[in-house]
N, C-alpha and C positions, 0 to 999 in steps of 0.2 A: 581544584587545585593540580594534583598530581598530574592530569593530565591533559593541562597545558605547561605546566612545566616539560616531562617530558618531552611535550611535540616541538616545544623553542628548541630545547636540545638535540632531538635530533636533527635541527634545521641548519640550527649552525654550526651540529659538524657535515649533515653534511653540503653545507658551503663551501667549508675548506676543504674534504674530497674534491672535489670539482672542478679548485682552482691547482689543486698537488695532488699530482697519483701517488703514493705508494704502498708500501707491503709491507711497511709494520703489523704485526700481525703480534696481541696482549692477550693470552689464553690465563686463564683461573687456572691452581696446579686441580681443581675439580675441574675441568672439561681437557688438563689434559690427562692424568691418571688414569690408563688404561689404554691406552695408545702408540704402541710401540715406533718405533721409527722409520720400522721397514711397512709401515701398516699403511692405509691410505685414509684418511681422516672419515668419521661419515658425510654426510652431507646432508642438504633439502631436495630434497625431487618431487617434483612436478609432472601426471600422467600426458601427454600428448592425447591421451584417449578422447574420444568424440561424449563431451558430457552427459547427451544423453542415452549414452549406454547404458552408464550406472547409475542407481539414486542416489546414490552415497562417495561418489568417488572422493578416494580422498585427497586430503594434500601433509605427504607425513618427513620425520627424517629417514634414510633410505642407505645401508652402509654400501660399501666401495661396490658392492659390482653395478657394474653398471652398461642399461640396454640400448639399442638406437630411439628408442621410441622416448625418451627422457632427456632430462637438462638437469642436470647439477650444479651445483656452488656449496664449497666448503665449509664446516660448522666452523673451520674462523673462523669465520666472516673477514675475507680482505680486506679491508679496506677500498672502495669504490670500484669494486667489482659489481657489474650487471649482470641478471641471470633473467631468462626470459622475459615473455612478454606477462604484463596484467591480466590474467585471463578470465578475472569475476569483476561481478560491478558493485557490489556493499559487501562490507564485512561486519556481523553482526554476530549476536549469543547467544544463549539458550541457558538453558536450567537441563540441569541430570537429569536423570527421569526420575533418581529415589533421590533425587533433591539434595545431595551430597553435592554441593561443586557448579564451575558451570564449564560448557564446552564456547569455542570459538567457532564461526562461521562465515567458511567463507562461500554464498549463495546457501546451497541447499549443502558444501564441502562441510565436512567435520576435520579441525584439526587433526592434525596424530602425533603420538612421541618418538623419538626414535623407535620403541618398538610395536611400534603400531595401533597404540592404545590411543582412545580418548586424549587429547590435552584437558585434561578436568582442571583447573582453576580454584585454591582454595576460596576467593571473593569476587563478587562479580565485579570489583573494581580492578583484579587484575584481568580478571577478561575481558574486560570495556579496552580499558587500556591497550591487551596485549590486539584486539582487531583493530585499537583506533592506527596500531601502528601499522598492519597489516591494510587498512583503507587508506593509508598516509601515502602508501606505492602509484608511482606512475605509470601508467601507460607504458610509457616505453617499453617498464621491466622495473626486475624485485631487486633490491637494494638492499641484501641482505644485514649491510650496517648501520643501517639504520633500525634498526632490531631490535635491540641492544635486551627486550623487557620480556621478551621469545627464548632470546636463547639463555637468557639467568631460569627462566621457568621451563627448561628441555635440563639445564643441568641441575635443579633443585629437583624435580621429582624422575629423573630418569641417572641419573649417575653420579649421587649426591647416598638416594639408597647404601648402594651398591659400595662404596667404595667411605663413606663416612668416616672409618678408624684412618685406613693414608690422609684424607685431607684436614684429619685435625695434628695423624700424626705432624705430615708434610709443612702445617702453620708452625708450629709448637717445634719443629726442627730448624726453624732461622728462629724463632724467637729470639734468640741470645743476637743476635746479628742484627735488631729491631731499627728503622733508620732515627727514632726518636733519641737513639738512644747515643747517638755518635755522637761524638764534638768536635771540630778543627782542631790542630792543634792546634796550641797559647799561643807559640814563640814565634808563631814564621805570619809575615808580612803581609805574605800567600793569600792566610786561610785567616784573616784577622780578625774580617768583614764579616763572613763564614759563620765565625764563632760566635758573635754576637748573633746574627739573626737567629742559630739556631737556641741560641739563651733565650732570643725573645721569643720564638715561637712553639718549644716542647717544652720550656720548661715547666709552666703551667698547664699543661697534660700530666708531665712527669709527676705536678700535684697534686692531682686525681684520683694518678692510679695510686701513690697515697693511699690518699684517702679512702681509696674505693675499695682497696684490697690489704691494707694494712702494711706493707712491706713498701719501703723503699728502694725506687730502681738507681740501678749504678750505673752510670757517667763511664764513657768511657771518648779512646782517638783514633784506638784501635778499625782497620777498617771490618778485617776478622769476627771483631767483636769480643763481648766476654763471656762474662757467667753471671748472670741475675740468681737472687734469692732464691732456693728450692721451694718454696712457699709461694712467692709471685708465678710460678714456671707452674706449679698445680691448682693454682686457683684461676690460672689464665687458662687452663685447659677443664677445672671445670666448669668456664662458662660454655665452650667449647660444647663440650658433650651434653649442656642445657638446651639449646639451642634444636629449632624445628629444620628438616632437611633445607626452606624455605630460608629461613635464615643461615647455616651457618653460609648455605652456596652464596649469598650476598654477604656475608661476612669476610671470605675465600675471594672474593673477585675485587672486595677493597683491598685488603690485604694486601693482592698481588698487582695491585695500581700503584695505593701509594707506600708495597717495599712496608709496610707495618703493619703488624697486629696491630699493636696498641691502638694505632686509628683508624683500625675498623672498629673494635670492642670499643671506643669512644661514641662513634658515627652509632652501630648500634646500640646501646644505651642512651641516646639521645644528649649526650654531655658535649658532640659538637654542632654549633651553631654551621646550617647548612647550606647558605650563601656565604658564609668565609671558607667551605671544604676547601677548594679548588686551587683559592689565595692562600690557603696555609699552608691545608699539606702534598696540593698535588703538583708544586710550581717546584720541588728543590730540583730535576734534574735542568727545568729549565730548557729553552729550546727554540723548535718551530711554531709559528700559529697549529701547526696542522696536530701537532703533539700535544698545546694542550684543550683545542677539540677534544683528539682520542681520550683523553684524562678526566676531563671535563664528563667528556658518555658514561665511560666507565664507573666513577665512582658516583656522580648525580642519579646513574638507572640504576644501581644497585641500593640506594638513599628509599631513593622512589619507589624498586621493587620491593624493600621491607614495610614498609607503610604499606602498597596495594596487600601484601598478606596478612594483614592484621586485621581476625574478626573482631568489628566494633561489636 
């Protein structure tokens, strides 16, 4: 089911991106940490060396350096960009030599991480889903924006272990400005409908927060946020500290897309219905069809990633 959901979501996103080309980039804070304004983001690299000359030619993320024999595409996964041609016939999986984890194989090549290690997935389900993303690629080019699980996996395996403290710190820094705590002014005729919608959609979520963590959230009308009870802040921070790398990467991605740590924690705890997640939590800003499709991919893929990483 997860593979079907992933494929349908990616097909929907690709359809919109073919109609509308745009350069909106939605990077999670995990992907953004550690890259300065003057640095060129890391990228995927596909070597043009003859496959016959290497028995384990790697497909890997590569840093800013670039040679005349390589084709690169930004890790930011700019929507609509197409890089290189499909150079492999089949994407498969194989178990790691030590029996711990699974690899993704493109023909005989092993998929690599940014640090040139084999991309070792914790579950066969995740490895198969990432292999399906590569299998889905068309002959005329590789479309990185249709591989959200690949992006999340590399974030979880490479960046989160090194920047876990900063990721949690960044999420908690934005917590007091969480979207679900904001209410439009009651007095204005221009915002009364919005306020009614906020009350309808967010009130059940706030009741869950109070029931789950034993602290009542404070609602405010200022866009600059307010100050939540320190007990609630510590409770949410403890949830983040007790996550594994895959869970934290997914929570960070959802919080970035939905502008809400509460929504991310709700999805992580399984308290929100997946089929309503975009309708309820993802369309607050409204707008273009492409934005809706892009937001749907970001949130849905993170939820699917959470499920695929669980060892049953």
